[in-house]
C-alpha positions as CSV (number, residue, x, y, z in Angstrom):
1,M,-86.0,-40.3,53.0
2,R,-89.6,-39.3,52.6
3,Q,-90.3,-35.6,53.2
4,L,-92.0,-32.5,51.9
5,I,-89.6,-29.8,50.8
6,A,-90.8,-26.6,52.3
7,A,-89.1,-23.8,50.4
8,T,-88.2,-22.7,46.9
9,R,-84.6,-21.8,46.3
10,T,-84.9,-19.3,43.5
11,T,-81.7,-17.4,42.5
12,A,-81.0,-14.7,40.0
13,S,-78.7,-16.9,38.0
14,V,-81.4,-19.5,37.7
15,L,-83.9,-17.0,36.3
16,S,-81.3,-15.6,34.0
17,A,-80.8,-19.1,32.6
18,L,-84.5,-19.5,32.1
19,S,-84.6,-16.5,29.8
20,L,-82.2,-18.1,27.5
21,L,-84.5,-20.7,27.8
22,A,-81.1,-48.8,12.4
23,V,-78.1,-48.8,15.1
24,L,-75.7,-46.1,14.3
25,S,-73.3,-47.7,12.0
26,A,-70.5,-45.3,12.7
27,C,-69.8,-47.1,16.0
28,G,-67.4,-49.4,14.2
29,T,-65.8,-46.9,11.9
30,K,-62.9,-44.6,12.1
31,A,-65.3,-41.7,12.7
32,A,-66.6,-43.4,15.8
33,N,-63.1,-44.2,17.0
34,S,-62.3,-40.5,16.6
35,A,-65.4,-39.6,18.5
36,K,-64.4,-41.9,21.3
37,A,-61.0,-40.3,21.5
38,D,-62.6,-36.8,21.5
39,S,-65.1,-38.0,24.1
40,A,-62.4,-39.4,26.3
41,A,-60.5,-36.2,26.3
42,A,-63.6,-34.0,27.0
43,N,-65.5,-36.3,29.3
44,T,-64.3,-36.7,32.8
45,A,-67.0,-38.9,34.2
46,G,-66.5,-41.1,37.2
47,A,-64.5,-40.7,40.4
48,S,-62.9,-37.4,39.3
49,G,-65.8,-35.3,40.5
50,T,-69.4,-35.0,41.6
51,A,-72.4,-33.6,39.8
52,G,-73.9,-32.0,42.8
53,T,-74.2,-31.7,46.5
54,G,-75.1,-35.4,47.0
55,A,-72.7,-38.2,47.6
56,M,-70.7,-39.4,44.6
57,V,-70.8,-42.9,43.0
58,A,-68.4,-44.4,40.5
59,A,-69.6,-44.1,36.9
60,P,-71.2,-47.4,35.7
61,F,-70.3,-46.6,32.0
62,V,-68.4,-44.1,29.9
63,P,-70.6,-42.3,27.3
64,T,-69.2,-41.7,23.8
65,R,-70.3,-38.9,21.6
66,L,-71.3,-40.3,18.2
67,T,-72.5,-37.4,16.2
68,T,-74.0,-33.8,16.3
69,T,-76.8,-32.5,14.3
70,A,-77.1,-28.7,13.8
71,G,-79.6,-26.3,12.2
72,F,-82.3,-26.1,14.9
73,S,-83.8,-23.0,16.4
74,T,-83.7,-23.1,20.2
75,P,-84.2,-26.9,20.5
76,E,-85.8,-27.6,23.9
77,S,-86.9,-31.2,23.9
78,V,-86.0,-34.5,22.1
79,L,-88.3,-37.6,22.1
80,W,-87.6,-41.0,20.6
81,D,-90.5,-42.7,18.8
82,A,-89.6,-46.4,18.9
83,Q,-92.5,-47.4,16.7
84,Q,-91.4,-45.2,13.8
85,N,-87.7,-45.2,14.6
86,V,-87.5,-41.4,14.5
87,W,-86.7,-38.6,16.9
88,F,-88.8,-35.5,17.4
89,V,-87.3,-32.2,18.4
90,S,-89.2,-29.2,19.7
91,N,-88.0,-25.8,18.5
92,I,-88.9,-22.7,20.5
93,N,-87.5,-20.4,17.8
94,G,-87.4,-17.3,19.9
95,A,-88.3,-16.3,23.5
96,A,-89.4,-19.1,25.8
97,T,-92.7,-17.4,26.7
98,A,-93.4,-15.4,23.5
99,K,-96.7,-16.2,21.8
100,D,-95.1,-15.4,18.5
101,G,-96.6,-18.2,16.4
102,N,-93.3,-19.4,15.0
103,G,-92.5,-22.6,16.9
104,F,-92.0,-25.9,15.1
105,I,-91.3,-29.6,15.5
106,S,-88.5,-31.4,13.6
107,R,-88.3,-35.1,12.8
108,L,-85.0,-36.9,12.6
109,N,-84.0,-40.3,11.3
110,A,-82.8,-43.0,13.6
111,N,-79.1,-42.0,13.0
112,G,-79.8,-38.4,14.0
113,S,-79.8,-36.9,10.5
114,I,-82.7,-34.5,9.7
115,D,-85.7,-36.1,7.9
116,S,-87.9,-33.0,8.1
117,L,-86.7,-29.8,9.9
118,H,-90.2,-28.2,9.8
119,W,-92.3,-31.4,10.2
120,A,-95.0,-29.4,12.0
121,E,-94.6,-25.7,11.6
122,A,-96.7,-22.9,13.1
123,G,-98.9,-21.2,10.5
124,K,-98.9,-24.1,8.1
125,G,-101.7,-26.7,7.7
126,G,-103.5,-25.3,10.7
127,V,-100.6,-25.8,13.1
128,V,-100.5,-23.6,16.2
129,L,-97.1,-23.5,18.1
130,N,-95.6,-20.6,20.0
131,A,-92.7,-21.9,22.2
132,P,-93.0,-25.7,22.2
133,K,-91.1,-27.5,24.9
134,G,-91.8,-31.0,26.4
135,L,-93.0,-33.9,24.2
136,T,-94.7,-37.2,24.9
137,I,-96.7,-39.8,22.9
138,V,-100.0,-41.4,23.7
139,G,-101.2,-43.9,21.1
140,D,-101.0,-42.2,17.8
141,T,-100.9,-38.7,19.2
142,L,-97.8,-36.6,19.9
143,W,-98.5,-34.1,22.7
144,V,-96.5,-30.9,23.1
145,A,-96.3,-28.4,26.0
146,D,-96.6,-24.9,24.7
147,I,-96.5,-22.0,27.3
148,D,-100.2,-22.3,28.5
149,A,-101.6,-25.1,26.3
150,V,-100.9,-28.6,25.3
151,R,-101.1,-29.3,21.5
152,A,-101.9,-32.6,19.9
153,F,-100.5,-33.9,16.6
154,D,-100.8,-37.1,14.6
155,R,-97.5,-38.7,15.3
156,H,-97.3,-40.1,11.7
157,T,-98.3,-37.1,9.6
158,G,-97.9,-34.0,11.9
159,K,-101.5,-33.1,11.3
160,P,-102.8,-30.9,14.2
161,L,-105.5,-32.6,16.3
162,G,-106.4,-29.7,18.5
163,S,-105.3,-28.2,21.8
164,V,-106.1,-28.1,25.5
165,E,-105.9,-24.6,26.7
166,L,-104.9,-24.0,30.4
167,G,-105.1,-20.2,30.1
168,R,-104.2,-18.1,33.1
169,R,-103.8,-21.2,35.4
170,A,-100.5,-21.9,33.7
171,H,-97.4,-19.7,33.7
172,F,-94.6,-21.7,32.1
173,L,-95.6,-25.2,31.0
174,N,-92.4,-27.1,30.6
175,D,-92.2,-30.9,30.4
176,I,-94.9,-33.4,29.7
177,V,-95.2,-37.2,30.3
178,A,-98.0,-39.7,30.0
179,G,-99.2,-42.1,32.8
180,S,-100.1,-45.7,32.1
181,D,-103.8,-44.7,31.7
182,G,-103.0,-42.0,29.2
183,T,-103.3,-39.1,31.6
184,L,-100.9,-36.3,30.8
185,Y,-98.8,-34.7,33.5
186,I,-97.3,-31.3,32.7
187,T,-94.8,-29.4,34.9
188,D,-95.3,-25.6,35.4
189,T,-92.1,-24.0,36.5
190,G,-94.0,-21.0,37.9
191,V,-92.0,-18.2,36.2
192,E,-93.1,-15.1,34.3
193,F,-91.5,-12.5,32.0
194,D,-92.5,-8.9,31.8
195,A,-92.5,-6.7,28.6
196,K,-88.8,-5.9,29.1
197,G,-87.8,-9.6,29.6
198,K,-87.3,-9.3,33.3
199,V,-88.0,-12.7,35.0
200,S,-89.8,-13.3,38.2
201,H,-90.9,-16.5,40.0
202,P,-94.3,-15.8,41.4
203,G,-95.4,-19.4,41.3
204,P,-97.4,-21.4,42.0
205,D,-95.1,-24.3,41.2
206,Q,-97.4,-27.0,39.8
207,I,-97.9,-30.2,38.0
208,F,-101.1,-30.3,35.9
209,A,-103.0,-33.4,34.9
210,V,-105.0,-33.6,31.7
211,K,-107.3,-36.6,31.3
212,N,-109.8,-36.8,28.4
213,R,-108.9,-33.2,27.7
214,K,-110.0,-32.1,31.2
215,V,-107.5,-30.2,33.3
216,S,-106.8,-30.5,37.1
217,V,-103.9,-29.7,39.4
218,A,-102.1,-32.9,40.4
219,A,-99.5,-31.2,42.7
220,S,-98.8,-27.7,43.8
221,G,-96.4,-26.0,46.3
222,A,-93.1,-24.4,46.8
223,W,-91.6,-27.8,47.6
224,L,-91.6,-28.5,43.8
225,E,-88.8,-25.9,43.5
226,G,-89.7,-24.8,40.0
227,P,-90.4,-28.2,38.5
228,N,-88.9,-28.8,35.1
229,G,-88.3,-32.4,33.8
230,I,-90.6,-35.2,34.6
231,A,-90.4,-38.9,33.6
232,W,-91.9,-42.2,34.6
233,D,-89.5,-44.6,36.2
234,A,-91.1,-48.0,35.8
235,A,-88.4,-49.8,37.9
236,A,-89.2,-47.6,40.9
237,S,-92.9,-47.2,40.2
238,H,-93.0,-43.5,40.5
239,F,-92.5,-40.3,38.4
240,V,-89.2,-38.5,38.8
241,V,-89.4,-34.7,38.9
242,V,-86.3,-32.5,38.8
243,A,-86.1,-28.9,40.1
244,F,-84.9,-25.9,38.1
245,T,-85.0,-23.3,40.8
246,G,-83.9,-25.7,43.5
247,T,-81.5,-28.6,43.9
248,H,-83.6,-31.6,44.5
249,I,-84.7,-34.7,42.5
250,F,-88.0,-36.1,43.6
251,G,-89.9,-39.3,43.4
252,W,-93.6,-38.6,43.1
253,N,-96.9,-40.3,42.6
254,P,-100.2,-38.5,41.9
255,G,-102.4,-38.3,45.0
256,S,-99.6,-39.0,47.4
257,P,-99.3,-36.4,50.2
258,K,-95.5,-36.9,50.3
259,V,-92.6,-37.2,47.9
260,D,-89.3,-39.0,48.1
261,T,-86.2,-36.8,47.9
262,L,-84.0,-39.1,45.7
263,A,-80.9,-36.9,45.7
264,S,-79.5,-33.4,45.6
265,G,-78.1,-32.1,42.3
266,P,-76.2,-28.9,41.2
267,G,-79.4,-27.0,40.4
268,Q,-81.0,-25.6,37.2
269,M,-81.9,-29.2,36.3
270,D,-83.9,-29.8,33.1
271,G,-84.2,-33.2,31.4
272,V,-84.6,-36.6,33.0
273,E,-84.7,-40.1,31.7
274,P,-84.5,-43.5,33.5
275,W,-81.5,-45.6,32.6
276,A,-79.5,-48.5,34.1
277,G,-81.3,-48.7,37.4
278,G,-81.1,-45.0,38.0
279,V,-82.0,-41.7,36.2
280,L,-80.0,-39.4,33.9
281,V,-80.5,-35.7,34.6
282,T,-79.2,-32.6,32.9
283,S,-78.0,-29.4,34.6
284,W,-77.4,-25.9,33.3
285,T,-75.5,-25.0,36.4
286,D,-72.4,-27.1,35.6
287,S,-73.2,-28.1,31.9
288,T,-73.5,-31.8,32.7
289,V,-75.6,-34.9,32.3
290,F,-75.3,-36.8,35.6
291,M,-76.7,-40.0,36.9
292,V,-78.7,-40.5,40.1
293,K,-78.7,-43.9,41.6
294,D,-79.2,-45.2,45.2
295,G,-79.2,-41.6,46.4
296,K,-75.9,-40.8,44.9
297,T,-74.9,-38.7,41.9
298,S,-72.2,-39.1,39.2
299,P,-71.3,-36.9,36.3
300,M,-71.6,-38.8,33.1
301,I,-71.1,-36.2,30.4
302,K,-69.4,-32.8,30.9
303,G,-69.1,-29.7,28.7
304,V,-72.7,-29.6,27.3
305,P,-73.8,-26.0,27.8
306,S,-77.5,-25.4,28.4
307,P,-78.5,-29.1,28.2
308,A,-82.3,-29.2,27.9
309,D,-84.8,-32.0,27.8
310,I,-83.0,-35.1,26.8
311,G,-84.4,-38.0,24.7
312,L,-83.4,-41.7,25.1
313,D,-83.6,-44.7,22.9
314,Q,-83.5,-47.4,25.6
315,A,-83.0,-50.3,23.2
316,R,-79.9,-48.9,21.6
317,G,-78.7,-46.9,24.6
318,L,-78.6,-43.7,22.6
319,L,-79.0,-40.4,24.4
320,A,-80.0,-37.2,22.5
321,V,-78.9,-34.0,24.3
322,P,-80.5,-30.7,22.9
323,I,-78.0,-27.8,23.3
324,F,-80.6,-25.0,23.9
325,T,-78.4,-22.0,23.3
326,E,-76.3,-23.4,20.4
327,N,-79.0,-24.8,18.2
328,R,-77.7,-28.4,18.0
329,V,-78.5,-31.9,19.3
330,E,-75.6,-34.2,20.4
331,F,-76.0,-38.0,20.2
332,W,-74.2,-40.1,22.8
333,S,-73.8,-43.9,23.2
334,L,-74.3,-45.1,26.7
335,K,-73.1,-48.6,26.0
């Protein structure tokens, strides 16, 4: 159904949550077998329930938790770099909107173990990072959304390559993705925090575009419902945007006057990644990773509190889930 969503569904609980804001060899070992047993006990994916208000579909696979890596500081986003066979993790290390100059990026090995916890760290080597969130790669550059700026780093060395400042136009830059032409699209959830930490949602809810370091507004309006995660779905030829202050998952293309409402979810949705003909989405509301396919939803992983911006290695079918409030990243096999 193609429609414009005309209202923002902001709730106090949503805003409260915002303030909180190579193949793995173990698959064939006793450790993996134990992990599968633990996963089977904890994970009730499939016909036993629904992830949201949309229709339910039977689970196409049963994820297995392989390992967990701890030691992060408010991990918000995970990104797989297939060229280097490493994971990047953004660490807010404090309040989600504080310009405190203590954010950092971690680099992990392909198996999820830490290669460099402070691979790019604020205050060292000219690095500027306050509360880094979404990550994406264009060429040899790693781009990071950071409150009201996007920061560029050499993906190989971590050397800073400058920033694009959005200033007062941005309130809460969240996730970031690159288009086929290298244009960056960054969601702005439209929230603010006062000196006492009280959260408000004045908007505007926006998606910014940055091309050749020039900034424009690609989409704006209450229909975005506090946009959070954004990803390119090549199979469907559109971007997928998930709402944090609302309940909808959208299909969107820059310049289009309309969006597709792909499904309804449980709310407080954060990360999104295409997978197996659908998309995987995280929700803080019910602590799940659920799948959206053919307008229906299915919970795939349960019991993951504050699941933030997920990363996915498509080739190996490995999903990395940052647990925002508990300073760890869980790695799940989707095959």
